[in-house]
N, C-alpha and C positions, 0 to 999 in steps of 0.2 A: 473489661478490666485491663488496665494498663500494667504490663509486667514490671515488677520491681527490679532494681539494680541488684546484681549478685556478684560478689567478689569470687573469682575463680583461681586466684593465685596469691595465697596468703601464707606467710611464715609466722610461726609462733615462737615462744621461748625455747621450744625444742629444736629450733634451727639456731645452733649456738653461734654460727658465724655472723648472722645478720638479723636474727629474729628478736623482737622486743615485746611483742604482744603476748599478754597472759590470757589463758583460755577464757576464764569467766568474765573478765572485763571486756574481752573481745566480743563474746556472744552478747553480752549486755548492750554493747554499743550497736551491734548489728540489729538486735531486736528493737532497740530504741529508735532506730532510723527506718523501721518498717521494712527491712530487707527480708525477703521470704526464705533465703537460703544463703549458705556460705561454704566455700570449699577450703579445706585446710591442706596445704601442700608443702610440708616441711622438707628440708633438704635430706633426701635419701633415707627417710625414716617415717615410721607410723607410730612413734612413741606416744604421741598425744591423743591417739584416736579414741580411746575409751573415755577420757575426760572430756574431749571435744564432743563426742556423740551424746553423752549424758547431759552436758550443759546445754547443747543446742536443742535437744528434745524438750528439756524442761522449760526452755524459753519460747517454744513454739517455732523454732527455726529449723529448716531442713538441713541436716549436716551432709556434706559431700566429702567423702574421703578421697585423698589423693596424695601425691608425692612429687616433689621437684627433683628429678633424677638426672644423673650425668651418664652420657653414652660415650664410650671410649672412641676417641677420634683416631682412626687408623693412620692419619698423616702426622699428627702431633699429640702424643700421649699427655703432654703438659696442658693441652687445651681441649678437654672433653666438651662435647656438645650437650646443651641443655634440652630437656624434654619434660613437659608437665603432663602427668598422667592422672586422670580422674576416674573414679569408680562409677560405672553405670549400673551394675547389677551384681548379683552374687558371684557369677563367674569372673567378673572383673575384679572383685575384691580378692578372690583366691589367686588370680593371676598377678595382681599387684603385690600381694604379700610374698609370693614366690619370687618375683623379679627382685624385689628389694632385698629379701633374705639372700638370694643368690649373689647379689652384688657384694655383700659382706663376706660370703663364704668363698666365692671364686673370682670376684672382680676387683679385688683390692689393687690399685695402681697408685704408687707414690703415697700410700697411706690413705687413699680416698676410695670409697666404694663406687664402682662404675659398672654400668651394664654393657655387655658386649653386643655389638650390632647384630650378630647372628642369633642372639637369644630372642629377637623379635620375630616370631613366626605368627601365622594367622591364628593358631590356637592360643599363643601367649598373649595376643592382643585382644582376644575375645572379651567383650564386656567392659572394655576400657575406652575412654575418650582421651585423645591426645591434643595438647596445644604445642605449637612448634617451637616455643622457647624464645621467640623474639630474636633480637640481635645475637643472642648467645646460642641459638639452635643452629643446626647445620644448614638449613635453608636460609636463615637470616645472615649467617656468615658469608655464604656464597653471594648474597645480594650486596652486602657491604663491600665485598671484594670486587664487585662489578661483574660477576659471572652469572648472568641471568640464565644461560642454558644449564649450568650446573645446578642452580637453584630450582629450576623446573624439573630437572632429573631427580633431585632429592625429594622434591614435593611428590612426584609421581611414585617414588618408592614408598613413602609413608602412606599415601592414599591407597596404594596397593595392599597395604597391611591393615589399615584402619577403615578404609572406605570413607563414608560420609561422617565418620567420627573423628576425623583429623581436621584440626582448625589452625589456620595461620594466626599467630598471636601478635597482637598490636599492643605496644606499650609506649607511654610518653611520660618519663620521669626525669628527663633532663640529662640522662647519661650520654656519654660520647657515642656518636654514630647512630643513636637511637632514632632520631628524626629522619635521617636518610633511609634507615632500614624500614621505618614505618611507611614512607611514601613508596619505596620499591616493593614492599610487600603488598600494598594495595594494588599497585600496577600488575604485579604477578598474578594476584587473584583475578583481576579483570581479564588478563590474557588467557588464563586457564578457563575462566567462565565462557569466554568467546569461543575457545577451542572446543569445549564440551558442547556448547550450543550448536556450533557448526557441524560437529560430528552427528549430533542428533538430527539436525536438519537434513544432512546427507542420507542418514539412515531412513528418515521418513520418505525422502524422494525415491530411494531405492525400493522401499516397500511399496510405494505407489506404482512404480514401474513394474515390479513383480506381480502385483495384483492385476494390472492391466494385461500383462502377458498371459496370466492364467485365465482371465475372462475371454481373451481372444482365442485361446486354445479350446476353451469350453464351447464357444460359439462354433468353432470349426468342426469339433467332434459332433456337435448336435446337427450341424448341417450335413 
């Protein structure tokens, strides 16, 4: 069975800045096109979650809860970094609600709820899937600025927190710098893949050498 297409970054009417989609028509359109699931990722809120969940279940579509959050940029508070968080399981739901709530209670900057970088711990990221935010995430911004080493460093930081649940996000909507970011992101992914594969290959060779040494020691002791 061929997997169906799934939208993982969608804003509804509850994203007042740029959301135009209403929940019921949105779910109707998704079901009508045979999409098996959809993620709702409104700006820093989960206000539509109950309506979204009920409408999706009624239409036979798997609802994926999420949020499009802002992470405070320590270099420039006026340019927070974007991160898309998706709920993987119950622990992830609890962590997402806590992070979003905390952004309103403790993270207000310039009237905008933001997450502090230090709030992302291994425990806080448990059960969550993260998308890098494209050109507006910290990895994407480093790539657009031409700083590949910084982008790789930031990617390593997020992977250290989320593991294989962190994904580099690719978007193509015609916005400025988006195309350049897309190609640089693909290149970054290829470099990191080669790095990981190289490390695994070296580990494999070291294991082979270690096994050979142990066999030689075993023969020597037997003799």
